[in-house]
MDTraj code that builds the backbone (N, CA, C; nanometers):
import mdtraj as md
import numpy as np

residues = "MET ASP TYR PRO ILE PRO ASP LEU LEU GLN MET THR GLY PHE ALA ASN ARG PRO PRO GLY LEU PRO GLY SER GLY ASN GLN ASP GLN ASP GLU ASP GLN ASP ARG ALA SER THR CYS VAL ILE LEU CYS HIS ALA PRO LYS LYS ASP PHE LEU VAL LYS PHE LEU ARG ASP PRO LEU PRO VAL GLU SER HIS LEU ASN LEU PHE LEU HIS ASP HIS LEU ASN ALA GLU ILE VAL THR LYS THR VAL GLU SER LYS GLN ASP ALA VAL ASP TYR ILE THR TRP THR PHE LEU TYR ARG ARG LEU THR GLN ASN ALA ASN TYR TYR ASN ILE GLN VAL ARG ARG ALA ALA TRP GLN SER CYS TYR SER LEU TYR ALA PHE ILE SER GLN ALA ALA ARG PRO PRO VAL VAL PRO LEU ALA ARG LEU ARG LEU MET ALA ASP PRO ASP ARG PRO PRO PRO CYS PRO LEU PRO HIS CYS ARG PRO ARG".split()
xyz = np.array([
    [0.8749, 1.1747, -5.0809],
    [0.8131, 1.0966, -4.9758],
    [0.7742, 0.9602, -5.0323],
    [0.8031, 0.8543, -4.9578],
    [0.7674, 0.7191, -5.0000],
    [0.6286, 0.6838, -4.9479],
    [0.5402, 0.6477, -5.0402],
    [0.4061, 0.6041, -5.0027],
    [0.4042, 0.4520, -4.9958],
    [0.3321, 0.3961, -4.9022],
    [0.3186, 0.2494, -4.9003],
    [0.2426, 0.2014, -5.0248],
    [0.2719, 0.0787, -5.0662],
    [0.2092, 0.0212, -5.1860],
    [0.0564, 0.0209, -5.1756],
    [-0.0039, -0.0189, -5.0617],
    [-0.1512, -0.0161, -5.0564],
    [-0.2085, 0.1243, -5.0790],
    [-0.1401, 0.2286, -5.0296],
    [-0.1879, 0.3650, -5.0516],
    [-0.1806, 0.4026, -5.1997],
    [-0.0740, 0.3624, -5.2661],
    [-0.0618, 0.3898, -5.4098],
    [-0.1710, 0.3173, -5.4889],
    [-0.1979, 0.1933, -5.4527],
    [-0.3031, 0.1189, -5.5218],
    [-0.4393, 0.1845, -5.5012],
    [-0.4639, 0.2346, -5.3813],
    [-0.5904, 0.3014, -5.3535],
    [-0.6015, 0.4320, -5.4324],
    [-0.4927, 0.5092, -5.4377],
    [-0.4962, 0.6355, -5.5128],
    [-0.5181, 0.6124, -5.6615],
    [-0.4518, 0.5107, -5.7178],
    [-0.4715, 0.4822, -5.8603],
    [-0.6121, 0.4293, -5.8862],
    [-0.6685, 0.3578, -5.7900],
    [-0.8059, 0.3111, -5.8038],
    [-0.9044, 0.4255, -5.8058],
    [-0.8823, 0.5262, -5.7219],
    [-0.9688, 0.6440, -5.7224],
    [-0.9538, 0.7227, -5.8519],
    [-0.8331, 0.7276, -5.9064],
    [-0.8110, 0.8024, -6.0299],
    [-0.8796, 0.7358, -6.1483],
    [-0.8946, 0.6050, -6.1427],
    [-0.9527, 0.5304, -6.2552],
    [-1.0919, 0.4794, -6.2238],
    [-1.1716, 0.5576, -6.1546],
    [-1.3053, 0.5116, -6.1177],
    [-1.3930, 0.5005, -6.2418],
    [-1.4826, 0.4025, -6.2430],
    [-1.5667, 0.3815, -6.3611],
    [-1.6720, 0.4913, -6.3747],
    [-1.7253, 0.5112, -6.4962],
    [-1.8275, 0.6135, -6.5169],
    [-1.9558, 0.5830, -6.4406],
    [-2.0263, 0.6901, -6.4051],
    [-2.1567, 0.6750, -6.3438],
    [-2.1569, 0.6674, -6.1927],
    [-2.0418, 0.6759, -6.1289],
    [-2.0414, 0.6735, -5.9835],
    [-2.0862, 0.8089, -5.9304],
    [-2.1714, 0.8091, -5.8299],
    [-2.2143, 0.9377, -5.7754],
    [-2.1000, 1.0065, -5.7028],
    [-2.0928, 1.1359, -5.7203],
    [-1.9871, 1.2137, -5.6554],
    [-2.0451, 1.3295, -5.5796],
    [-2.0411, 1.4451, -5.6407],
    [-2.0865, 1.5657, -5.5724],
    [-2.2385, 1.5843, -5.5812],
    [-2.3061, 1.5054, -5.6607],
    [-2.4507, 1.5187, -5.6735],
    [-2.4905, 1.5801, -5.8066],
    [-2.4021, 1.6471, -5.8743],
    [-2.4290, 1.7070, -6.0042],
    [-2.3947, 1.6028, -6.1110],
    [-2.4945, 1.5394, -6.1716],
    [-2.4713, 1.4317, -6.2665],
    [-2.3940, 1.4773, -6.3897],
    [-2.4227, 1.5976, -6.4394],
    [-2.3513, 1.6465, -6.5581],
    [-2.2034, 1.6617, -6.5293],
    [-2.1719, 1.7163, -6.4148],
    [-2.0314, 1.7373, -6.3788],
    [-1.9633, 1.6025, -6.3540],
    [-2.0332, 1.5063, -6.2864],
    [-1.9747, 1.3749, -6.2591],
    [-1.9469, 1.2996, -6.3887],
    [-2.0384, 1.3071, -6.4870],
    [-2.0174, 1.2373, -6.6130],
    [-1.8996, 1.2956, -6.6892],
    [-1.8819, 1.4269, -6.6837],
    [-1.7682, 1.4896, -6.7504],
    [-1.6373, 1.4442, -6.6870],
    [-1.6359, 1.4327, -6.5569],
    [-1.5131, 1.3939, -6.4886],
    [-1.4786, 1.2472, -6.5116],
    [-1.5782, 1.1631, -6.5358],
    [-1.5542, 1.0200, -6.5470],
    [-1.5207, 0.9731, -6.6875],
    [-1.5283, 1.0597, -6.7871],
    [-1.5006, 1.0151, -6.9239],
    [-1.3550, 0.9796, -6.9443],
    [-1.2675, 1.0498, -6.8814],
    [-1.1240, 1.0219, -6.8952],
    [-1.0575, 1.0417, -6.7606],
    [-0.9606, 0.9570, -6.7317],
    [-0.8868, 0.9717, -6.6063],
    [-0.7406, 0.9409, -6.6307],
    [-0.6586, 1.0041, -6.5527],
    [-0.5151, 0.9858, -6.5650],
    [-0.4558, 0.9807, -6.4248],
    [-0.3645, 0.8910, -6.4070],
    [-0.2938, 0.8807, -6.2800],
    [-0.1453, 0.8953, -6.3097],
    [-0.0828, 0.9919, -6.2485],
    [0.0593, 1.0167, -6.2694],
    [0.1297, 1.0006, -6.1355],
    [0.2308, 0.9164, -6.1348],
    [0.3103, 0.8969, -6.0134],
    [0.4511, 0.9441, -6.0427],
    [0.4941, 1.0426, -5.9698],
    [0.6299, 1.0941, -5.9828],
    [0.7153, 1.0287, -5.8754],
    [0.8258, 0.9684, -5.9174],
    [0.9099, 0.8969, -5.8218],
    [1.0558, 0.9070, -5.8643],
    [1.1408, 0.8620, -5.7748],
    [1.2845, 0.8566, -5.8007],
    [1.3096, 0.7454, -5.9030],
    [1.4008, 0.7653, -5.9968],
    [1.4243, 0.6719, -6.1073],
    [1.4505, 0.5275, -6.0623],
    [1.5297, 0.5029, -5.9578],
    [1.5527, 0.3623, -5.9183],
    [1.4261, 0.2909, -5.8686],
    [1.3264, 0.3653, -5.8237],
    [1.2029, 0.3025, -5.7742],
    [1.1016, 0.2768, -5.8842],
    [1.1275, 0.3257, -6.0045],
    [1.0281, 0.3170, -6.1110],
    [0.9914, 0.1727, -6.1438],
    [1.0882, 0.0862, -6.1679],
    [1.0598, -0.0532, -6.2033],
    [0.9846, -0.1252, -6.0916],
    [1.0220, -0.0973, -5.9680],
    [0.9557, -0.1573, -5.8531],
    [0.8081, -0.1178, -5.8491],
    [0.7792, 0.0106, -5.8672],
    [0.6416, 0.0589, -5.8630],
    [0.5595, 0.0087, -5.9816],
    [0.6195, 0.0060, -6.0990],
    [0.5485, -0.0426, -6.2180],
    [0.5079, -0.1886, -6.1981],
    [0.5968, -0.2683, -6.1398],
    [0.5658, -0.4098, -6.1146],
    [0.4438, -0.4235, -6.0249],
    [0.4383, -0.3473, -5.9171],
    [0.3272, -0.3603, -5.8230],
    [0.1975, -0.2994, -5.8743],
    [0.2064, -0.2019, -5.9616],
    [0.0853, -0.1401, -6.0128],
    [0.0246, -0.2179, -6.1294],
    [0.1063, -0.2912, -6.2021],
    [0.0561, -0.3644, -6.3187],
    [0.0262, -0.5107, -6.2911],
    [0.1047, -0.5735, -6.2054],
    [0.0863, -0.7155, -6.1776],
    [-0.0093, -0.7342, -6.0602],
    [-0.0926, -0.8371, -6.0657],
    [-0.1818, -0.8616, -5.9519],
    [-0.1028, -0.9099, -5.8309],
    [-0.1476, -0.8706, -5.7140],
    [-0.0832, -0.9149, -5.5908],
    [-0.1390, -1.0511, -5.5516],
    [-0.0523, -1.1454, -5.5158],
    [-0.1041, -1.2767, -5.4758],
    [-0.1744, -1.2679, -5.3404],
    [-0.2802, -1.3438, -5.3278],
    [-0.3555, -1.3506, -5.2028],
    [-0.3425, -1.4929, -5.1514],
    [-0.2964, -1.5076, -5.0297],
    [-0.2791, -1.6397, -4.9705],
    [-0.3772, -1.6596, -4.8558],
    [-0.4105, -1.7833, -4.8294],
    [-0.5029, -1.8170, -4.7220],
    [-0.4271, -1.8319, -4.5908],
    [-0.4900, -1.7889, -4.4831],
    [-0.4353, -1.8099, -4.3495],
    [-0.5297, -1.8951, -4.2659],
    [-0.6109, -1.9743, -4.3333],
    [-0.7047, -2.0620, -4.2641],
    [-0.6315, -2.1606, -4.1749],
    [-0.5127, -2.2058, -4.2185],
    [-0.4386, -2.3026, -4.1380],
    [-0.4004, -2.2459, -4.0012],
    [-0.3925, -2.1150, -3.9876],
    [-0.3594, -2.0531, -3.8591],
    [-0.4808, -2.0476, -3.7666],
    [-0.6012, -2.0499, -3.8222],
    [-0.7236, -2.0382, -3.7438],
    [-0.8169, -2.1571, -3.7669],
    [-0.7591, -2.2712, -3.7969],
    [-0.8385, -2.3880, -3.8309],
    [-0.9232, -2.4363, -3.7138],
    [-0.8737, -2.4193, -3.5900],
    [-0.9515, -2.4592, -3.4721],
    [-1.0899, -2.3927, -3.4738],
    [-1.0910, -2.2624, -3.4952],
    [-1.2169, -2.1885, -3.4914],
    [-1.3143, -2.2354, -3.5992],
    [-1.2629, -2.2550, -3.7192],
    [-1.3492, -2.2967, -3.8298],
    [-1.4033, -2.4378, -3.8088],
    [-1.3154, -2.5274, -3.7643],
    [-1.3625, -2.6638, -3.7424],
    [-1.4608, -2.6705, -3.6261],
    [-1.4403, -2.5906, -3.5213],
    [-1.5366, -2.5881, -3.4107],
    [-1.6741, -2.5448, -3.4599],
    [-1.6775, -2.4437, -3.5454],
    [-1.8055, -2.3981, -3.6000],
    [-1.8718, -2.5070, -3.6839],
    [-1.7923, -2.5793, -3.7608],
    [-1.8482, -2.6857, -3.8440],
    [-1.8904, -2.8061, -3.7612],
    [-1.8233, -2.8305, -3.6492],
    [-1.8621, -2.9412, -3.5617],
    [-1.9954, -2.9103, -3.4951],
    [-2.0145, -2.7867, -3.4543],
    [-2.1407, -2.7471, -3.3909],
    [-2.2578, -2.7673, -3.4863],
    [-2.2367, -2.7383, -3.6137],
    [-2.3441, -2.7545, -3.7124],
    [-2.3530, -2.8972, -3.7674],
    [-2.2693, -2.9878, -3.7139],
    [-2.2665, -3.1294, -3.7538],
    [-2.2220, -3.1505, -3.8984],
    [-2.1506, -3.0530, -3.9537],
    [-2.0930, -3.0712, -4.0869],
    [-1.9696, -3.1600, -4.0788],
    [-1.8929, -3.1441, -3.9707],
    [-1.7721, -3.2230, -3.9481],
    [-1.7948, -3.3081, -3.8240],
    [-1.7813, -3.4411, -3.8415],
    [-1.8003, -3.5321, -3.7284],
    [-1.6831, -3.6267, -3.7096],
    [-1.5815, -3.6191, -3.7961],
    [-1.4633, -3.7047, -3.7837],
    [-1.3449, -3.6335, -3.8482],
    [-1.2274, -3.6949, -3.8311],
    [-1.1087, -3.6358, -3.8924],
    [-1.1196, -3.6370, -4.0449],
    [-1.1754, -3.7426, -4.1006],
    [-1.1918, -3.7490, -4.2458],
    [-1.2868, -3.6399, -4.2943],
    [-1.3899, -3.6117, -4.2184],
    [-1.4795, -3.5009, -4.2533],
    [-1.4045, -3.3686, -4.2504],
    [-1.3138, -3.3537, -4.1533],
    [-1.2345, -3.2308, -4.1436],
    [-1.1441, -3.2161, -4.2655],
    [-1.0814, -3.3265, -4.3065],
    [-0.9956, -3.3229, -4.4258],
    [-1.0794, -3.2899, -4.5490],
    [-1.1969, -3.3512, -4.5600],
    [-1.2852, -3.3218, -4.6731],
    [-1.3290, -3.1756, -4.6725],
    [-1.3558, -3.1222, -4.5541],
    [-1.3947, -2.9813, -4.5415],
    [-1.2826, -2.8896, -4.5913],
    [-1.1600, -2.9215, -4.5550],
    [-1.0463, -2.8384, -4.5958],
    [-1.0297, -2.8395, -4.7474],
    [-1.0610, -2.9524, -4.8114],
    [-1.0445, -2.9591, -4.9572],
    [-1.1420, -2.8691, -5.0318],
    [-1.2445, -2.8179, -4.9636],
    [-1.3400, -2.7266, -5.0268],
    [-1.3094, -2.5807, -4.9973],
    [-1.1971, -2.5510, -4.9367],
    [-1.1654, -2.4141, -4.8964],
    [-1.0655, -2.3496, -4.9923],
    [-1.0497, -2.2191, -4.9756],
    [-0.9516, -2.1434, -5.0529],
    [-0.8101, -2.1884, -5.0172],
    [-0.7902, -2.2333, -4.8930],
    [-0.6592, -2.2839, -4.8511],
    [-0.6150, -2.3976, -4.9415],
    [-0.7021, -2.4912, -4.9700],
    [-0.6682, -2.6050, -5.0551],
    [-0.6321, -2.5593, -5.1964],
    [-0.7064, -2.4631, -5.2479],
    [-0.6769, -2.4113, -5.3821],
    [-0.5386, -2.3467, -5.3868],
    [-0.5041, -2.2729, -5.2818],
    [-0.3737, -2.2070, -5.2791],
    [-0.2614, -2.3062, -5.2504],
    [-0.2900, -2.4147, -5.1792],
    [-0.1877, -2.5173, -5.1555],
    [-0.1390, -2.5756, -5.2872],
    [-0.2315, -2.5966, -5.3788],
    [-0.1925, -2.6547, -5.5076],
    [-0.1207, -2.5529, -5.5959],
    [-0.1455, -2.4244, -5.5750],
    [-0.0852, -2.3207, -5.6586],
    [0.0493, -2.2713, -5.6051],
    [0.0630, -2.2662, -5.4718],
    [0.1827, -2.2074, -5.4114],
    [0.2223, -2.2883, -5.2887],
    [0.2664, -2.4094, -5.3093],
    [0.2978, -2.5005, -5.1989],
    [0.4149, -2.4501, -5.1149],
    [0.5091, -2.3803, -5.1749],
    [0.6256, -2.3325, -5.1005],
    [0.5870, -2.2323, -4.9921],
    [0.4832, -2.1546, -5.0135],
    [0.4388, -2.0575, -4.9137],
    [0.3968, -2.1274, -4.7848],
    [0.3411, -2.2477, -4.7975],
    [0.2929, -2.3236, -4.6831],
    [0.3931, -2.4283, -4.6357],
    [0.5162, -2.4220, -4.6853],
    [0.6257, -2.5126, -4.6478],
    [0.5952, -2.6586, -4.6787],
    [0.5379, -2.6822, -4.7944],
    [0.5134, -2.8186, -4.8397],
    [0.6232, -2.8548, -4.9383],
    [0.6861, -2.9686, -4.9168],
    [0.7907, -3.0153, -5.0060],
    [0.7271, -3.0730, -5.1313],
    [0.7483, -3.0091, -5.2441],
    [0.6916, -3.0558, -5.3707],
    [0.7915, -3.1499, -5.4357],
    [0.7434, -3.2681, -5.4716],
    [0.8292, -3.3669, -5.5360],
    [0.7963, -3.3726, -5.6845],
    [0.8802, -3.4426, -5.7568],
    [0.8643, -3.4430, -5.9024],
    [0.7464, -3.5271, -5.9497],
    [0.7274, -3.6422, -5.8920],
    [0.6176, -3.7295, -5.9362],
    [0.4838, -3.6735, -5.8870],
    [0.3833, -3.6867, -5.9708],
    [0.2515, -3.6324, -5.9366],
    [0.1928, -3.7003, -5.8133],
    [0.2105, -3.8320, -5.8018],
    [0.1530, -3.9014, -5.6870],
    [0.2237, -3.8597, -5.5587],
    [0.3538, -3.8272, -5.5661],
    [0.4249, -3.7816, -5.4462],
    [0.3757, -3.6431, -5.4044],
    [0.3463, -3.5567, -5.5000],
    [0.2935, -3.4244, -5.4675],
    [0.1556, -3.4369, -5.4036],
    [0.0718, -3.5266, -5.4568],
    [-0.0608, -3.5487, -5.3979],
    [-0.0476, -3.6028, -5.2561],
    [0.0482, -3.6935, -5.2351],
    [0.0689, -3.7486, -5.1014],
    [0.1145, -3.6388, -5.0055],
    [0.2052, -3.5509, -5.0498],
    [0.2519, -3.4409, -4.9651],
    [0.1378, -3.3475, -4.9299],
    [0.0523, -3.3210, -5.0250],
    [-0.0628, -3.2340, -5.0026],
    [-0.1594, -3.2970, -4.9025],
    [-0.1879, -3.4264, -4.9205],
    [-0.2779, -3.4948, -4.8273],
    [-0.2165, -3.5009, -4.6877],
    [-0.0863, -3.5265, -4.6791],
    [-0.0188, -3.5323, -4.5486],
    [-0.0267, -3.3973, -4.4787],
    [-0.0100, -3.2886, -4.5539],
    [-0.0195, -3.1553, -4.4939],
    [-0.1594, -3.1293, -4.4404],
    [-0.2602, -3.1613, -4.5199],
    [-0.3989, -3.1381, -4.4772],
    [-0.4331, -3.2254, -4.3574],
    [-0.3885, -3.3498, -4.3600],
    [-0.4159, -3.4411, -4.2497],
    [-0.3498, -3.3927, -4.1211],
    [-0.2261, -3.3446, -4.1314],
    [-0.1563, -3.2917, -4.0129],
    [-0.2211, -3.1626, -3.9647],
    [-0.2706, -3.0809, -4.0561],
    [-0.3355, -2.9555, -4.0169],
    [-0.4683, -2.9827, -3.9465],
    [-0.5375, -3.0885, -3.9860],
    [-0.6671, -3.1201, -3.9258],
    [-0.6523, -3.1919, -3.7924],
    [-0.5387, -3.2536, -3.7673],
    [-0.5211, -3.3342, -3.6458],
    [-0.5259, -3.2538, -3.5156],
    [-0.4521, -3.1433, -3.4990],
    [-0.4539, -3.0727, -3.3694],
    [-0.5930, -3.0260, -3.3243],
    [-0.6781, -2.9759, -3.4118],
    [-0.8116, -2.9401, -3.3624],
    [-0.8993, -3.0609, -3.3308],
    [-0.8756, -3.1728, -3.3986],
    [-0.9643, -3.2882, -3.3861],
    [-0.9342, -3.3705, -3.2608],
    [-0.8076, -3.3891, -3.2245],
    [-0.7703, -3.4773, -3.1128],
    [-0.8308, -3.4323, -2.9800],
    [-0.8196, -3.3041, -2.9395],
    [-0.8830, -3.2653, -2.8120],
    [-1.0345, -3.2812, -2.8144],
    [-1.0952, -3.2566, -2.9279],
    [-1.2395, -3.2719, -2.9374],
    [-1.2800, -3.4193, -2.9317],
    [-1.1956, -3.5061, -2.9828],
    [-1.2233, -3.6498, -2.9753],
    [-1.2115, -3.6977, -2.8310],
    [-1.1159, -3.6423, -2.7551],
    [-1.1035, -3.6786, -2.6133],
    [-1.2283, -3.6398, -2.5349],
    [-1.2908, -3.5296, -2.5732],
    [-1.4131, -3.4848, -2.5073],
    [-1.5377, -3.5531, -2.5647],
    [-1.5158, -3.6444, -2.6594],
    [-1.6226, -3.7202, -2.7260],
    [-1.7200, -3.6294, -2.8016],
    [-1.6670, -3.5193, -2.8554],
    [-1.7486, -3.4315, -2.9384],
    [-1.7442, -3.4728, -3.0843],
    [-1.6483, -3.5591, -3.1170],
    [-1.6387, -3.6126, -3.2527],
    [-1.5677, -3.7466, -3.2476],
    [-1.5640, -3.8160, -3.3604],
    [-1.5025, -3.9486, -3.3661],
    [-1.3532, -3.9389, -3.3401],
    [-1.2992, -4.0406, -3.2728],
    [-1.1563, -4.0458, -3.2411],
    [-1.0782, -4.0738, -3.3695],
    [-0.9801, -3.9876, -3.4039],
    [-0.9069, -4.0090, -3.5299],
    [-0.8139, -4.1288, -3.5252],
    [-0.7741, -4.1746, -3.4039],
    [-0.6815, -4.2870, -3.3935],
    [-0.7528, -4.4214, -3.3846],
    [-0.8808, -4.4202, -3.3592],
    [-0.9573, -4.5426, -3.3440],
    [-1.0419, -4.5636, -3.4696],
    [-1.0362, -4.6806, -3.5295],
    [-1.1199, -4.7040, -3.6479],
    [-1.2676, -4.7021, -3.6089],
    [-1.3534, -4.6639, -3.7002],
    [-1.4966, -4.6611, -3.6673],
    [-1.5478, -4.8029, -3.6416],
    [-1.6451, -4.8166, -3.5519],
    [-1.6970, -4.9512, -3.5225],
    [-1.7682, -5.0104, -3.6433],
    [-1.7544, -5.1380, -3.6578],
    [-1.8210, -5.2090, -3.7676],
    [-1.9692, -5.2246, -3.7338],
    [-2.0577, -5.1928, -3.8251],
    [-2.2009, -5.2044, -3.7941],
    [-2.2511, -5.3484, -3.7893],
    [-2.1722, -5.4445, -3.8394],
    [-2.2166, -5.5844, -3.8404],
    [-2.1882, -5.6504, -3.7048],
    [-2.2771, -5.7331, -3.6557],
    [-2.2592, -5.7938, -3.5225],
    [-2.1358, -5.8800, -3.5106],
    [-2.0980, -5.9548, -3.6161],
    [-1.9838, -6.0450, -3.6048],
    [-1.8491, -5.9708, -3.6037],
    [-1.8473, -5.8384, -3.6338],
    [-1.7238, -5.7604, -3.6330],
    [-1.6934, -5.7033, -3.4949],
    [-1.7915, -5.6950, -3.4084],
    [-1.7724, -5.6313, -3.2784],
    [-1.6905, -5.7213, -3.1859],
    [-1.6011, -5.6592, -3.1072],
    [-1.5238, -5.7398, -3.0123],
    [-1.6148, -5.7945, -2.9017],
    [-1.5779, -5.9114, -2.8480],
    [-1.6615, -5.9738, -2.7442],
    [-1.5990, -5.9596, -2.6101],
])
top = md.Topology()
chain = top.add_chain()
for i, resn in enumerate(residues, 1):
    res = top.add_residue(resn, chain, resSeq=i)
    for name in ("N", "CA", "C"):
        top.add_atom(name, md.element.get_by_symbol(name[0]), res)
traj = md.Trajectory(xyz[None], top)
């Protein structure tokens, strides 16, 4: 029978539980059981290398914040953490999504170029494009600054007449 990888990881985790975890309530018996543990997986020979890879190597974890960015930015706008598109871009740079963008750009369909400045530009362009769809409708409703309009100059001689 083929077990899914998450089930195998869970079973091996239970087999290798650390000492001192409460079990049946009998501390002497629990300590005896926790001193040594063994996990044996019997499988078909062609699947052995596949299973060893998944059990020994860490599984990559990717962010899906870009799929739900509207919700996160709305929450930050309500708390006045984000008030413009630039604030939204700055907010994204503090997330796990930004960390994973730099580590695994291909997963997020970012074209990585050879020069460092081109890679930084691609990363900024991706973040800027990701922040734009949630920001534009909110700017139309005047809930935040318009991303297409420059901020007004605070000096009197800069204002249009």
